[in-house]
N, C-alpha and C positions, 0 to 999 in steps of 0.2 A: 455902346460900346464893341468894339471890334474883340475875336478872339483870335487868341496866340496858338490855343488845340482846341477842339471839338470833336469827345469820344459818345460816339451814337451807338449804343445796343451792341457794344464789342463784349464779345466770347474768345477765350482763345481755351483750346485743347491740347493734352499731350497724352498722348495714345489714349489712357483709357481715363487719365485723368485731365479734368475739368477746372483749369486755376482761374480763370474769370469768367464770369457768366451775367452779362447784358449788362454790361458798364455804359452809363451817360453818364459824362459831365462836361461842362464849358471850362474852360482856363481862362479868365479875361486876359487881353494885354498890358504888361504893365503890371500884373498882380504878383504876388510872392503865394504861393499855391503851396500850404501840407497834405501830403500824401501818408495818411495815419492808417494804422492796420498792428497785428500781432505778426510774427512772422509766418511765413507760410499763406500770408492772406492773399496774396496776390498781388502785392504793392510793387518788387522788383520787376515781375510780367509786365505789369502795364507802364511802366518806364520803357521798357525795352520793345514797348509794342511803339509807344510814342514819337522815339528817336528810331524808327524802324530798325531795329535789329531783330524784331519780330513781324509776324505779319498777322492778322486777326484771322480767327478761324471763319466769325461772322459781324456783321456790324462795320465800320467804318469809322476811320479817325482822318480829321485833314487839320494841316497846322496853316498858320497865318491866312486864315479863311480858305484857302483851294488848291494848299501842296500836301502833297502824299509824302507821311513820312519816309525817311531815308531815300528820295527822291534827289536829283544832283541839286534841283533848287534849294535844298532846304539843308543843306552840307556844309555851309559857311555858315548858315546865320542859328545852327543849334551845337550848345558845348554840352559833355554828356561826361560824368562822373561817378562809374557804377560801384557799388559799394565792393567787388570783388576785385577792381581793375586799378586800385594806385599804382603809380609809375613805380615801375621797378625793374630794375637793370642792374650790372658791375661797371656803367658807364658812371659818370660824375655828373652833379646836380648841373652845371653848368652846360655839359654836354646834351644834356637833356629838353633845356629851355633853345641851345642853337639848332635841335634837329627839330622841336613844335615849332621854331621861327621856319625853318626849311620846307615842312610839308603843309604850312598854312598861309592861305593870301593873307590873310589879313591876322597878324599879331603883333603884340604891343610889346616888341623885347624889353623895352624899361621898362616900363611899369613890374614885368613879370620879374624881372633882376630886383628890381627897390622893394618889391613885397618879399620877395625869400631875402633880402638883407633886414630888414625890418623884423620879422620874422629869427631869424638869428640862425636861418638855414645857410650852410658854409658851399658855397658852387664849387667848391675842387672837394667837397665831401663824396663820394660815392653815395648812390641811391639806394644800393644793398645795403649800406650800413645805417640808413636813420631809422628814427625811432616810425612805428605806425603811422604816428600822430604828423610827424613831417613828411613822411610817403602822402596822405591824405591833403597835407597842404600844399605840397607839389603838386600835386593832380589839382587840385584847383585853383591852385595859382597857373594852371597851361590853362584851365580852362577860360580862366575872366582874361588874360591876356586876347582870347582871340574875339573878345567883345561879344559874344554873341546877344542874337535879341532875344534868343530861349537857353536856361541855364538848366539841366537836369541834373540834380546832384539826388544820389540815393544812400541815404543814413551816413551823409555827411560829420554828425556830431559826434559819431560813434566812438571812434577813436580819439578824441580829443579831450583833454581837459577843461574843466568846467570855464576857464578863463578864456581859451581859446573859443571855446564855445562862445561866450557872450562875444567876443570881437569878431568873430565869422560872422554871426546874428548881424552886428551893425554894421559890417562892412559891407554885406550881403542889400541892404537897407538902406545904405547908401548909394548902390549901384542902380537898384529901383528908381529912387527918387532923381539922381541925374543922368539917366542915359533910356529910362522907360524899359527896362531889361525883363522879360520873365521869369519867375523862376518858380521852378517847382522840385520842392525836394521831400523825401520820407523820413523820415525820424521816429523813434520811440520815445524821446523826450517830450513829453506835451508841455509841463508848463514853460519850456522856452517858447515854443511858438506861438503861442497867444500875441508875445511881443515884437513878433515880425509879422510872420503872416496874415494876408486878409481874405483868402478864401482855405476852405477845407474841405478835402476828399478823403472820406474815411472807409476801409476799405474791410469790410468782413464775410469770411469762408466762399473770399471769389466775388462778391457783390458791395456795391456804392451803395452802404445804406444812409450816409448822408455825403451832399454835396451841395456846396453852395458859400455866399459870401459869411464872414466868420460873424458879425454883429448883427447881421438877419437870425442867422442860427442860435445864438445867442437869447436875442430876444423872443423867438418862438418858445423857451423852454423854461421851465423852473421847477425848483425843487422845493418839493412838499413833504414833509416827515410825518408818518403814520400807517397805518396798514395798508394792503391795496384796494380791499372796500371806501375805504376814507378819502385816499388818493383819486380816485372813481367819481365818490360825489362831489372831489372839488372841479374836477375837470368837465362834469357833468356833461359829456357824448361834446365837448368841444374840441377834444383832443385826445392822447393815447399815454398810458404810462410804458414808458422805454424800460426803467429800471426793475429787475427782475430777482426781489429779494422775495423771500417766504413771504406767502400773501398775509398771515397774520403777526408776521414782525413790523413791530414800532421800528422805522428804518427811514434813511433820506432817500427817496424816491423824483428820481428827471423825471417830468411831465412835459409832452412835444403839442402845443397849443395848434389848433386848424387856425383859429378864429385869436385874435389878442387876447391875450394872457387877462382875466379877470383881476382889479386890485382885490387882493385879499390876503392881509397880515398872514396868512397861513405860509404864505408862496416867497420863495427868496430867490436870487436871481442864478444863475450856473453860471461858473466856471468853464472853460476850453475841456479844462482837465473833466471836470465831470461830466459835463456832455460827452465827450469820450470812452469812458468809461464805461459809461450807461450803453451805449451802443455794441461796446466789443464785451459789455457782461464781466469786467474782471472790478474787485473792487481796489481805490487806492493802498498800493505797499507803502506810502509814504515817501518815495524816490523820485515821486516826477518821472517815471517813466514805467511806458508798458509793458507786461512780461513778456521774457523774450523765449 
């Protein structure tokens, strides 16, 4: 399997602050990879490194097997929608589409217009008058119209309503299936990631504490309800307890097994939400989202 992005021991420092620490991860070509972490964990920094907007302090990133982020060879192959960069201009939506076509060698003008019409976004409307969700949809439309090999989305769901979230996730899955596009997106919406993502990179305090294929990660983890001592007896040295509840509390604890988990009626499967909250040390709030 080829990789769209290879991240090797990447760190990034800003003056006295270290945003990322020795992050290593592989993003396979044609995959949908979810980048998960609380605010300030380093997700946006990592995306900016992948797209070439920043350079690593240490380590290396390669795209499409051997290309450097930000190189001329990658510019036409990547589209990036930044969290704080939805289209904002006093021009009309139609003007924004025409400008994007003029500045990109590959740009499907008709597909962009059809998508905007489907979303009831008026081409004559000024972009500055659009809602936050509509501006985000415009930015995503312009990115998709470039038919990129790698699409990078930073919090694309944050300003969308639940129906728009569902529709966008389904649309992204369709692009992956039809064109083999690789997608990386960061999100706080854990419950919805399991429906679309095939791979996960989980960032905590600037470190990649989990990275890999989601099905494999779920198979490696189980939930046990009991005390920390009881959990230790259950994994019997073949794994480690991830959840950080009080040692004496009877609580659901996520256990990661280094070997295949034993057959045990006391162990139950984990969801992606269980796994993410265990590593991020946050209890689920019931909203399906990570604390911001």
